[in-house]
N, C-alpha and C positions, 0 to 999 in steps of 0.2 A: 237407616235401615237399608239392607242390601236388597237391590232389585232382583226379582227372580228372572232367571234366563228364560226368554221366550222360546218355546219349542219351534223348530223350523217346520213350516207347513209343506215344504217340498218333499215329496215321498222319495225315499232312498230306493234306487234301482240296482239290483244285483246284476253282475255280468251274465249270469245264467238266464236272466229274464230276456236279455237281448238274443241269446242263442235260441231260446224257445220261440221268441217272436219270429226270428228269421226262419226257423224250421217250419212254423205254421204258415208263414207267407209262401215258402217254397212249395209246401204241400198243396196250398190253395192254387198256386200258379200251375202246378202239374195237373191238378184236377181240372182246372179251367182250360188249359191248352194241351190236353192229353193226346189230341190228334197229332200235334207237332212233335211232342216227345216220343210218340210211338214210331216216328220215322227214324229215331236214333237207335232203336232196338237192334236191327240187323247190322248196322256198322259196328256197334259196340260188341255184339256177339262175334262178328268177324275178327275184330282185333283180339278179343279174349281167346278165341279158339285157335287162330292161326298165327298170332303174334306173341301172346303172353304165355299161354300154356306150353308151347314148344321150348320156351326158355328153360324149363325144368330139365329138358333133355341134355343141356350143356354139362350135366353132372357126369355124363359118360366120358368127358374129356379127362376126368380124374379117376375113372374106374375102367376096369377091363370089361369090354362088351364084345360079345361074339354072336349076338342074335339069340333068339329063344324067348321064353316067357318072361325072363327077368329084364324088363326094359330099362332099368337103371343100372345095369352092369352086374358083373359077378362079384368082384371084390375091388377094394380101393388100391390104387397104384400111385396116387399123388401126382407129381409133376413129371412122371416118366414120359408121357407122350409129348409134352412140351420140350423136354430135353432132346427127345428123338427128332422132332422136326427142326429144332434149332441147329442141330448138327447135320441135317440133311441138305446136300447141295441143291437138290431139286427144289426144295422150298425157297431157298434164297434166290435161285434163278426166277422162280414164279413171282416172288415178292418184288424184285427189281423190275421185272417186266410189267407188273401191275402198276407200280409207281410211274414208270416211264410212259406207258400208254395213257394213264389217267391224266398226268400233268400235261402231256402233249395235246391231248384232246381238249382239256380245259383251256389251255392257252390259245387254241384255235377257235373252239366253239363259242366261248364266252364273249370275246370281243366281236366276233362275226355276227352273233345273234343280236347283240346290242346295237351295232351299226345298222343292221338290217331293219330293226325296229325303228330306229331314228329316221331312216330313209322312208319307211312306210308312213311314218307320221307326218312327213312333209308333203305327201301326195295330197293334192287338193280335189282332184276329180274322184268322187265317191265310187263310180263304176269301175274306174281303173284300180283304185285302191282295194276294193273288194275282190276284184279278179286276181290281183297279185296275191292277196292273202289266201284266197281259196286254193290257188295253185300251189303255194308254198306249204299249206297245211296238209295236202293230200298224201305226201310220203309218210307222214306220221301214222296214218291209218292202214298202211300196207303191212302185212304180216312180216315179221322178222325173217321167217324162213323164205318168203318170196324175195325179200330184199337181198338176202345172201345168195339165193339162186340167180338173181339178176346180176349181181356182182361177179359171180363165177362165170356166167355166160359171156358177159362183156369182156372179161379179162382172160378168157380161155385162149389157148394157142391159135385156134381158128376163129376167134371172136372178132367183133367189129373193130375194137381198138387195135389189135395186132394187124388186122387187115389194113387199117389206115396207116399204121407205121410202115408196113411193107410197101404201100402205094407211094409213100414219101421217100422210099429208098432205104429204109432202115431194116434191122433184123428183128425177128420175133422176140418178145420178152416173156419169160415164164413168170408172170406176175404172182401166181398163187404158189409157186414152188420156191421162189427166191426169198429168203427171210428178210432181206433188206426192204422189200416192197410192202411188207405186212402193215407197218405203222401208217403209211400213206393211205392204204386201202381202208383200214379200220377208221381213221380219222375222217377222211373225205366222205365215205359212205354214211358215217354217223352224223356229220354236219348236214349233209343233204336231207337225211330223214328227219332231223330234229329242229332244223332252222326255223321253219314257219311256226311250229307249235311252241317253240321257246320264246317267241316274241309276244305271246298273248299277255303275260303279266306286265311286260314293259308298256305295251300299248294301253292296257287298262290304267296303269299308273299315270301315263301321260294325259289321259282324259281328265284327271283330277287337278291338273295344273291350272291355275287362274289365267284366263286369256288376257287379262289386263296387264300381266307381267310382260307378255309378248308385245302388246301395244306400247307400253312404256319403253321397252328396249328398242323398239323400232323408232319411236320418237327421238330417242337419244342417238340415233344413227347406227344402231347395231345391225349387222347383216345377218343372214340366215345361220352361218356357222357360229357367229358370236352369240346368237339367241340360243342355239343348241348347247353351247358350252356354258353359258351363264344363266340360263333359265331352265331348259329341259333336263339336263343332266343333274343339276342340284335338286330339281323337283322330284326326280325318280331315284335319287341316291339311296334312300332307305330300301327300296325294292332291289336295287343293284347289290347292296351289301348283304341283304337277306339271302338272295340267290347264291351269291359268292360264298357265304358261310356254309350253306348246304352243300355246295359243290366241293369245297375244300374238305368238309367232313367226310365226303364220300370218295376221296382220292384213292384210298385203299380198296374200296368196294364198288366204286362207280363203274369200273370196266365191265362192259356188258358180257357176262359169262356165256349166255346163250348164243350171242352173235359170234363170239370168238370160237365157241365150240363148233359152230357151223362153218366157220371159215378156215380153221387151222387144220393142218395135216402133218404127218411125220417130218416133212421137209422144212416147214417153217415153224415147227414147235418150239425151237430154242428162242424165238422172238415172240411167239403167241401164247405160250403157256403162262397163265396167271394163277392167282391164289384160288379163284373160283373153279377153274378147270382142274387144278391139283386136288381140291377137295372132292370134286366129282369123281375123279379118276381113282383116288385112294378110297373114298367112302363107298360110292355106288358100285363102281367097277371092281375095285380090289377087295371090298368087304372089310377094310380096316376102319371101322366106324369111329372108334375112340380117337385115332390119329386125326381123322378128318374133323372131328368135333373140336379137338384142341386147336387145330389150325384155324377153323372158323371162329372160335372164341377169341383167339389172338387178334384176328382181323377185326372183329367187332370192338375190342378194347382200343386198338390203334385208331379206329374211326371215331370213337368217342373222345379220345384225347385231342384229335385234330379239330373236331367241330367245337369242342370246348375252348381250345386255344384261339381258333379263328373268331369265335364269339367274343372272347375277352378282349382281343386286340381291336375288333371292330367297335366295341362299346367304349373302349378307351380313347380311340382316335377319331371316330365319326359319330359317337353317341347313338349308334344304331346296333341292335342286337336282337337275338331271338328270345332271350330271357334276361 
């Protein structure tokens, strides 16, 4: 006689049951920790209102818009404005200026900030370390308008720098009028303002390195420089790569438009005019909103391509990525 198959006593669980269970657990957690979740309301509303809703406005890059009640434009024009700015010499001048300033600034600021953070980490006297950190952080909290005003006063024809040059037997230099000086002014003032603040993430990452690694390296005869190269830098490499990816992704958009707008003038505009100032001049000042929207959308697409490429290369060679 054939034996009857015994029915399995293990209950079958459907995938939908897991989803329901997860939903219920999430709701229970929100109900229990509603005070913590309530803190997310304002940031979420901020991003929705000021970051996601304005994305709809990019439609005017493909439509004719001249202001008025129809906020999405009057009629469809396709890629007309994209063709227009791609043939515009002003756009290409602004594009190359943006690349030049961003790359130069990145090549100077990134290593200088990292080296400064490594030097700060080596300070052993807490009061001295805190004093240096506080002094280096202060410029970050100075208004950009004040910083640009300070730069103009220092570099003016009768300013202290030109007075020093004259006292040494040299001639006055028109720093703010000569295009060749704009890159140095932009980069050095930016590094001065962002140096201390940019070290925070590096210093935080360094605190997570196991101190036993330094002790083992010291026992093996490694000096301070060798400890930095073989312990500190590998320990903060994920942070370095993450910040580098974000900086590379912002090469087209990272140039500080507000700062350049405050520093440039008709005499140095050929070196100072970037995509951001072109969009401002065409859109806000000139009223050509569709043209400005097309340029801004192009800028965003290039930034997305750059950050995706940098993320892919970082993940492939260092196994560190944003996603």
